[in-house]
N, C-alpha and C positions, 0 to 999 in steps of 0.2 A: 645259385650254388650254396649249399649248406656250409656253415662254419662249424668247425669242431667245437664241442661243448667246452673243452679245456681252454680254447682260445678265448671264448666269450667270458668264461669264468675268470681268466687271467686279467682281462680288461676291466671287469667289475672290481676285482680286488685292488688293482693299481689305482683305479679311479677313486675308490673309497679312501685310500691312503693320502690322496692329494687334497681332500676336503678337511679343513681344520675342525676338530671336535670342540664341543662346548668347554671341555676342560682346558684346551689350549688357548682359547680366546681370552682377551683381556676384558675385565669387567669394570664398570663404573663404580667408583667408591664414594658413596654418599657422605662418608665421614672424613673426607679429605680436609686438609688444612687450608689456610687462606691462599687465594690464587692471585696471579698478576698476568697481564696481557703481554705476549711476546709479539713484536711487530713482524710483519712479513718481510721476507728477504729473498735474494737471488743467490743460489749456490754458484761455485766456480764453474760447474758444468752447464750453467744456464737454467737449471731447474728452478721454477718459482715456488716458494714455500709461503702459504697463506698464514696470516696471523692466527694465534691460538692462545689459550689460557694454559698456565701450568702452575704447579705448586712450588714453593721455595725449596731449593736444594738443601738436603740435610742427610743424615746418616741412616735414615729408615725409609722403607718402602711402604709402610703401613698407612701413611697419610697422603699418598699420591692420588691424582685424579683417577687413574686406571691402574688396576693391580692384576697380576698374573693369577 
């Protein structure tokens, strides 16, 4: 059974909106400030969070590990 072209076109458009574009993805910042290790922990809902590195908190986003 053939699907109407409008139906298939609609699915293609909706699918393309669900995929993040390069402009929306966070990028690694090679000029980040000093980092420190954050230990892994368990959230109240039972989700396990692995340890990770992060930069010291401050008033700017320019020196974060990942930037928008």
